[in-house]
C-alpha positions as CSV (number, residue, x, y, z in Angstrom):
1,M,35.1,-121.3,-80.7
2,A,31.8,-119.8,-80.9
3,L,32.9,-116.5,-79.9
4,E,34.9,-116.5,-83.0
5,N,32.0,-117.8,-85.5
6,K,29.7,-115.2,-84.3
7,T,32.4,-112.6,-84.9
8,R,32.5,-114.1,-88.3
9,Q,29.2,-113.6,-88.9
10,I,29.1,-110.0,-87.7
11,R,32.2,-109.2,-90.0
12,E,30.2,-110.5,-92.7
13,L,27.1,-109.1,-92.1
14,L,29.3,-105.5,-92.3
15,A,30.6,-106.4,-95.5
16,G,27.0,-106.3,-96.9
17,V,26.0,-103.1,-95.2
18,N,26.3,-99.8,-97.5
19,L,27.5,-97.6,-94.9
20,F,30.7,-100.2,-94.4
21,K,31.3,-101.2,-98.0
22,N,33.8,-98.9,-98.2
23,C,36.1,-100.0,-95.3
24,D,38.8,-102.4,-95.6
25,I,38.9,-105.9,-93.6
26,P,41.0,-105.0,-90.4
27,V,38.5,-102.1,-90.1
28,R,35.6,-103.7,-90.0
29,D,37.2,-106.4,-87.8
30,E,37.6,-103.2,-85.4
31,I,33.7,-102.3,-85.8
32,S,32.5,-105.1,-85.1
33,Y,34.3,-105.5,-81.7
34,S,32.4,-102.2,-80.8
35,L,28.7,-103.4,-81.6
36,E,26.2,-104.7,-79.1
37,A,23.6,-107.2,-80.0
38,L,19.8,-106.7,-79.0
39,T,17.2,-108.4,-79.4
40,F,13.6,-106.8,-79.5
41,H,10.3,-108.8,-79.8
42,T,7.2,-107.8,-82.5
43,D,5.6,-104.6,-81.5
44,Q,8.7,-103.4,-79.2
45,V,9.9,-99.8,-79.9
46,I,13.4,-99.7,-80.2
47,F,13.3,-95.8,-79.6
48,S,10.8,-92.9,-80.1
49,K,10.1,-89.8,-81.6
50,G,11.9,-87.3,-79.5
51,D,14.7,-89.5,-77.5
52,R,18.1,-87.9,-77.6
53,L,19.7,-91.6,-78.3
54,Q,23.0,-91.3,-80.2
55,A,23.6,-94.7,-81.5
56,L,23.6,-96.4,-84.8
57,F,21.5,-99.7,-85.6
58,I,22.1,-102.6,-88.0
59,I,19.9,-105.1,-88.3
60,E,21.1,-108.5,-88.3
61,R,17.6,-110.6,-88.6
62,G,14.0,-109.3,-88.8
63,R,12.4,-106.4,-89.8
64,V,11.6,-103.0,-88.4
65,K,9.3,-99.6,-89.3
66,V,9.9,-96.0,-89.1
67,H,7.0,-94.2,-88.2
68,D,5.3,-91.2,-86.6
69,G,2.0,-92.8,-85.3
70,D,0.1,-94.2,-87.9
71,Y,2.2,-92.6,-90.4
72,L,4.7,-95.0,-92.0
73,F,7.7,-93.5,-93.4
74,A,9.9,-96.6,-94.1
75,E,10.2,-100.4,-93.4
76,F,13.9,-101.9,-93.0
77,G,15.2,-105.5,-93.1
78,P,18.3,-107.4,-92.6
79,Q,21.7,-105.2,-93.5
80,D,19.7,-102.5,-93.0
81,F,20.8,-99.5,-90.8
82,F,19.4,-96.4,-89.2
83,G,20.2,-93.6,-87.0
84,E,23.5,-93.0,-88.8
85,Y,22.9,-89.4,-88.7
86,S,22.8,-89.2,-84.7
87,L,26.4,-90.7,-84.8
88,I,27.3,-86.9,-85.8
89,D,24.3,-84.5,-84.7
90,A,22.9,-84.8,-81.2
91,S,19.6,-83.4,-82.0
92,Y,16.2,-85.4,-81.1
93,R,14.9,-88.2,-83.0
94,S,12.4,-87.3,-85.4
95,A,10.8,-90.9,-85.7
96,T,9.8,-94.2,-83.7
97,V,11.1,-97.2,-84.7
98,T,9.4,-100.5,-83.9
99,A,10.2,-103.9,-84.6
100,L,7.4,-105.6,-86.9
101,E,8.9,-109.1,-85.9
102,E,11.4,-110.3,-83.8
103,T,14.2,-108.7,-84.6
104,R,17.9,-109.0,-83.9
105,V,19.9,-105.3,-83.9
106,L,23.5,-104.4,-83.8
107,R,23.8,-101.1,-82.0
108,L,27.0,-98.9,-82.3
109,N,26.8,-96.0,-79.6
110,K,28.7,-92.6,-80.2
111,D,31.2,-92.8,-77.6
112,Q,32.3,-96.1,-79.3
113,F,32.3,-94.6,-82.7
114,D,34.2,-91.8,-81.1
115,R,36.9,-94.1,-79.8
116,L,36.8,-95.9,-83.2
117,I,37.6,-92.7,-84.9
118,D,40.3,-91.7,-82.8
119,R,42.2,-94.8,-83.2
120,N,41.5,-95.2,-86.9
121,S,41.0,-92.3,-89.3
122,K,40.4,-94.9,-92.2
123,V,36.6,-95.8,-90.2
124,A,36.0,-92.0,-90.1
125,R,36.8,-91.8,-94.0
126,A,34.9,-94.7,-94.7
127,I,31.8,-94.0,-92.9
128,M,31.6,-90.3,-94.2
129,E,32.1,-91.3,-97.9
130,T,29.2,-93.2,-97.6
131,L,26.9,-90.7,-95.5
132,I,27.8,-88.2,-97.9
133,Q,26.9,-90.1,-101.1
134,R,23.8,-90.9,-99.0
135,L,23.2,-87.3,-98.6
136,R,23.3,-86.8,-102.2
137,N,21.0,-89.5,-102.7
138,C,18.3,-87.7,-100.2
139,N,19.2,-84.3,-102.3
140,V,18.3,-85.8,-105.3
141,L,14.9,-87.5,-103.9
142,E,14.7,-84.4,-102.2
143,E,14.5,-82.5,-105.6
144,R,12.0,-84.5,-106.9
145,L,10.1,-84.5,-104.1
146,S,9.9,-80.8,-104.4
147,Q,9.1,-81.0,-108.0
148,K,6.6,-83.5,-107.9
149,S,5.2,-81.5,-105.1
150,Q,4.9,-78.2,-106.9
151,E,3.1,-80.7,-109.9
152,I,0.9,-81.6,-107.0
153,H,0.6,-78.2,-106.2
154,Q,-0.5,-77.2,-109.8
155,E,-2.6,-79.9,-110.0
156,K,-4.8,-78.9,-106.7
157,E,-4.9,-75.2,-108.2
158,L,-6.2,-76.6,-111.5
159,I,-8.8,-78.4,-109.8
160,E,-9.6,-75.9,-107.4
161,Y,-10.1,-73.5,-110.6
162,K,-12.3,-76.2,-112.3
163,R,-14.0,-76.8,-109.2
164,N,-14.9,-72.8,-109.1
165,E,-16.0,-72.9,-112.5
166,L,-18.4,-75.7,-112.1
167,E,-19.7,-74.2,-109.2
168,K,-20.4,-70.9,-111.4
169,L,-21.6,-72.8,-114.3
170,N,-24.2,-74.6,-111.6
171,A,-25.0,-71.1,-110.4
172,T,-25.6,-69.7,-113.5
173,K,-27.8,-72.8,-114.8
174,D,-29.9,-72.5,-112.0
175,K,-30.1,-68.8,-112.7
176,F,-31.2,-69.5,-116.1
177,F,-33.6,-71.9,-115.8
178,S,-35.0,-69.2,-113.4
179,L,-35.4,-66.8,-115.8
180,I,-37.3,-69.3,-118.3
181,A,-39.8,-70.6,-115.9
182,H,-40.8,-67.2,-114.8
183,D,-40.2,-64.4,-117.3
184,L,-41.1,-66.8,-120.4
185,K,-43.8,-68.3,-118.5
186,N,-46.0,-65.1,-117.6
187,P,-45.8,-63.6,-121.5
188,F,-47.0,-66.9,-123.1
189,N,-49.6,-66.9,-120.2
190,T,-50.7,-63.2,-120.8
191,I,-50.8,-63.8,-125.0
192,I,-53.0,-67.1,-124.4
193,G,-55.4,-65.4,-122.4
194,L,-55.7,-62.4,-124.7
195,S,-55.7,-65.0,-127.8
196,E,-58.7,-66.5,-125.9
197,L,-60.7,-63.3,-125.3
198,L,-60.3,-62.2,-128.5
199,L,-61.4,-65.9,-130.0
200,Q,-64.6,-66.1,-127.4
201,R,-65.5,-62.3,-128.1
202,F,-64.2,-61.4,-131.2
203,E,-68.0,-60.7,-132.4
204,S,-68.9,-58.2,-130.0
205,Y,-65.3,-56.1,-129.8
206,S,-65.5,-52.7,-131.5
207,G,-62.8,-51.7,-133.9
208,P,-60.5,-49.9,-131.2
209,R,-61.2,-52.7,-128.6
210,M,-59.8,-55.4,-131.0
211,K,-56.9,-53.2,-132.2
212,E,-55.7,-52.6,-128.7
213,I,-55.6,-56.2,-127.8
214,V,-53.9,-57.3,-131.2
215,R,-51.4,-54.5,-129.9
216,Q,-50.8,-56.3,-126.5
217,I,-50.5,-59.6,-128.3
218,Y,-47.7,-58.0,-130.7
219,N,-46.1,-55.9,-127.5
220,Y,-45.8,-59.5,-125.3
221,S,-44.8,-61.3,-128.5
222,T,-42.1,-58.9,-129.4
223,H,-41.0,-58.6,-125.6
224,T,-40.9,-62.5,-125.5
225,Y,-39.2,-63.1,-128.7
226,T,-36.2,-60.5,-127.5
227,L,-36.0,-62.3,-124.4
228,L,-36.0,-66.0,-125.7
229,D,-33.0,-64.5,-128.2
230,N,-30.8,-63.1,-125.6
231,M,-31.4,-66.6,-123.4
232,L,-30.3,-68.5,-126.5
233,Q,-27.5,-66.5,-127.5
234,W,-26.2,-66.1,-123.8
235,A,-26.5,-69.7,-123.9
236,R,-24.6,-70.5,-126.8
237,S,-21.9,-68.2,-125.5
238,Q,-21.5,-70.1,-122.4
239,T,-21.2,-73.3,-124.0
240,R,-18.5,-71.8,-126.4
241,Q,-20.7,-72.7,-129.3
242,I,-20.4,-69.0,-130.4
243,K,-17.5,-68.2,-132.8
244,V,-16.1,-64.6,-132.9
245,N,-15.8,-63.6,-136.6
246,F,-13.5,-60.2,-136.5
247,E,-13.8,-58.0,-139.4
248,Q,-13.9,-54.4,-140.2
249,I,-17.4,-53.3,-139.2
250,D,-19.6,-50.0,-140.2
251,L,-20.8,-48.8,-136.8
252,N,-22.7,-45.8,-138.8
253,Q,-25.0,-48.4,-140.8
254,L,-24.8,-51.2,-138.0
255,I,-26.5,-48.4,-135.5
256,Q,-29.1,-47.4,-138.0
257,D,-30.2,-50.7,-138.7
258,N,-31.0,-51.2,-135.3
259,I,-32.6,-48.0,-135.0
260,N,-35.1,-48.9,-138.0
261,L,-35.5,-52.3,-136.2
262,L,-36.8,-50.2,-132.9
263,Q,-38.3,-47.2,-134.3
264,N,-41.9,-48.5,-133.7
265,K,-40.9,-49.2,-130.0
266,A,-39.7,-45.7,-129.6
267,D,-42.7,-44.3,-131.7
268,D,-45.3,-45.9,-128.8
269,K,-43.5,-43.6,-126.3
270,T,-43.0,-40.8,-128.8
271,I,-39.1,-41.2,-127.9
272,H,-36.5,-39.2,-130.3
273,L,-33.8,-41.5,-131.2
274,K,-30.7,-39.6,-132.3
275,T,-27.1,-40.0,-133.4
276,H,-23.8,-38.5,-133.7
277,I,-21.1,-40.5,-134.9
278,Q,-17.5,-38.8,-135.1
279,P,-15.7,-38.9,-137.9
280,G,-12.8,-41.6,-137.5
281,A,-14.8,-43.1,-135.1
282,D,-17.3,-45.3,-137.2
283,K,-14.9,-48.0,-138.2
284,A,-14.2,-51.1,-135.4
285,W,-12.5,-54.3,-135.6
286,A,-15.6,-56.5,-134.2
287,D,-17.9,-59.3,-134.7
288,E,-20.9,-57.6,-136.6
289,N,-23.6,-60.0,-135.0
290,M,-22.0,-59.7,-131.8
291,I,-21.7,-55.9,-131.8
292,S,-25.3,-55.6,-133.8
293,T,-27.2,-57.3,-130.3
294,V,-25.0,-55.4,-128.0
295,V,-26.2,-52.2,-129.4
296,R,-30.1,-53.6,-129.8
297,N,-30.1,-54.3,-126.1
298,L,-28.4,-51.1,-125.3
299,I,-31.3,-48.8,-127.2
300,S,-33.9,-51.1,-126.4
301,N,-33.2,-50.8,-122.8
302,A,-32.7,-46.8,-123.1
303,I,-36.5,-46.7,-124.6
304,K,-37.7,-49.3,-122.0
305,F,-36.4,-46.7,-119.1
306,T,-37.4,-43.4,-120.4
307,P,-40.5,-41.6,-120.3
308,Q,-42.9,-40.3,-122.8
309,N,-41.2,-37.6,-125.1
310,G,-37.7,-38.4,-123.9
311,Q,-34.9,-38.6,-126.0
312,V,-32.1,-41.5,-126.4
313,T,-28.6,-40.5,-127.8
314,I,-26.5,-43.2,-129.7
315,Q,-23.1,-41.8,-130.4
316,T,-19.6,-42.3,-131.5
317,R,-16.0,-41.1,-130.3
318,L,-12.4,-41.4,-130.6
319,Y,-10.9,-43.0,-127.1
320,D,-7.8,-42.7,-128.0
321,N,-5.6,-43.3,-131.2
322,H,-6.2,-47.3,-131.3
323,H,-10.0,-47.3,-129.5
324,L,-13.9,-46.1,-130.0
325,Q,-15.9,-45.5,-127.6
326,L,-20.0,-46.3,-128.5
327,T,-22.4,-44.7,-126.2
328,V,-26.0,-44.8,-125.7
329,M,-27.3,-41.8,-123.4
330,D,-31.0,-41.6,-122.3
331,T,-33.3,-38.9,-120.5
332,G,-34.9,-41.9,-118.6
333,I,-35.5,-43.0,-114.9
334,G,-31.8,-43.5,-114.3
335,I,-30.2,-46.0,-112.3
336,A,-29.2,-46.0,-108.0
337,K,-25.2,-45.7,-107.6
338,E,-25.8,-49.1,-105.0
339,D,-27.4,-50.9,-108.3
340,L,-24.8,-50.1,-111.0
341,P,-22.3,-52.8,-110.1
342,K,-25.3,-55.3,-110.4
343,L,-25.7,-54.6,-114.1
344,F,-23.8,-56.9,-115.2
345,D,-23.5,-59.8,-112.9
346,L,-25.9,-62.6,-113.4
347,N,-26.3,-64.1,-110.1
348,T,-26.9,-60.4,-108.4
349,G,-28.6,-59.1,-111.7
350,H,-30.2,-56.1,-111.2
351,S,-34.0,-55.5,-113.5
352,T,-36.7,-53.2,-113.0
353,K,-39.9,-52.2,-115.1
354,G,-39.8,-49.6,-117.6
355,T,-41.9,-46.5,-117.6
356,N,-44.8,-48.4,-119.4
357,A,-44.2,-51.3,-117.0
358,E,-42.4,-53.1,-119.3
359,K,-41.0,-56.3,-118.2
360,G,-37.2,-57.3,-117.9
361,T,-34.6,-59.8,-116.6
362,G,-31.7,-58.2,-116.8
363,L,-30.3,-61.2,-119.1
364,G,-29.5,-58.4,-122.0
365,L,-27.0,-56.4,-120.2
366,I,-25.3,-59.9,-119.4
367,L,-25.4,-60.6,-122.8
368,C,-23.7,-57.5,-123.7
369,K,-20.6,-57.6,-121.5
370,E,-20.2,-61.1,-122.4
371,F,-20.2,-60.4,-126.3
372,V,-18.3,-57.0,-125.3
373,N,-15.6,-59.1,-123.4
374,K,-15.2,-61.5,-126.5
375,N,-14.5,-58.6,-128.6
376,N,-11.5,-57.4,-126.4
377,G,-13.8,-54.5,-125.6
378,I,-14.8,-53.1,-122.2
379,I,-18.3,-52.0,-121.0
380,W,-19.6,-49.9,-117.9
381,A,-22.7,-47.5,-117.0
382,E,-22.9,-44.3,-115.8
383,S,-26.3,-42.7,-114.0
384,E,-28.0,-41.4,-111.1
385,P,-31.6,-41.2,-110.5
386,E,-33.9,-39.1,-112.6
387,Q,-31.0,-38.0,-114.3
388,G,-30.7,-40.6,-117.3
389,S,-28.1,-43.3,-118.0
390,S,-25.2,-43.7,-120.4
391,F,-23.7,-46.9,-121.0
392,H,-20.6,-47.1,-122.5
393,F,-18.0,-49.4,-124.3
394,I,-14.8,-49.4,-126.0
395,L,-13.7,-51.5,-129.3
396,P,-10.6,-51.5,-130.9
397,L,-10.5,-49.7,-134.1
398,T,-8.1,-52.4,-136.2
399,Q,-6.7,-55.7,-135.2
400,G,-4.5,-56.1,-132.3
401,D,-5.3,-53.5,-130.7
402,H,-6.5,-54.1,-126.5
403,P,-8.6,-52.5,-124.1
404,E,-5.9,-52.9,-121.5
405,N,-3.9,-50.5,-124.0
406,A,-6.2,-47.6,-123.6
407,T,-5.6,-44.3,-122.6
408,Q,-8.0,-41.6,-122.0
């Protein structure tokens, strides 16, 4: 009687197990006779990763965990089953199963399963239908996991990109404050010192001596103003506060305005400023204020590194049918080949004293690159020591032209 009750309980249990839900009662009865009941205590291993045990397990009561070391894959309870693929595939177990509490399982070994199939094809069909559905569910889950993995990968790439950007911004910020601390402090100290000297000894100085002190104050003040203006414009560009206002600009007028602005600086060193504007290369599609800043910085640098009685030439030419090239050439001291790549990089920025010991930070060229890039252009330099330097940049002639389409 007890055996009949037990068999009935197993049949009822099988009726609630998904793997056998498509089996009719006679089939489930036949399966129940082939099951072996086993009891496992808390933390007892049912089988380990790497075992070759070929058996299906059905939980009658209790709970188990499927895991690989401390990594938990899943937990199963009453009427759940595991190990079903081992009835078909003799591969090694891919995970360990351990009882979380006292657990009773029903085991169906592969040899018993094979005999069931031989005696009754309905068993195989019923189980295969369930396994196929489970595989389909696994495929759906795998597709979702793959999609989620792709999303995570994209998010990781975005996080990595933002992390790199933050590192660059931090490095830029450190460099910026370093420039402010050093290159603004020194000129102001000089201006204060000269002003104090003039104030204390005003009455004892002759006209020429006083004029020389005033000239030095003027030179240091204009240099500091230019430096500060570059810093502020560059800082605004980094925080994206500068908007690019594209329009058709007159380069001939723009170049002449900047020559007028820098003429006194050139006259102090007897440097001849020369222009050559090629017909058809006098208009560009760009932001006038930004390009004016670029031209002004390039001419100022050319004057700075050109010795007495030298020459600075500003010229334009058609680069191709859609772009023009503006070049600022000088007869100055030139630049070593290994230093050319450093000119437009803030972190490895290159700065030397001018021919009259004029100081600089190299920030002007960094700003030039920033502004040329914002105007869909490309900037580069060519130079050799004692052979002068040429700074070139390309701009589109009309709206819609881009430098990547430029051809020489």
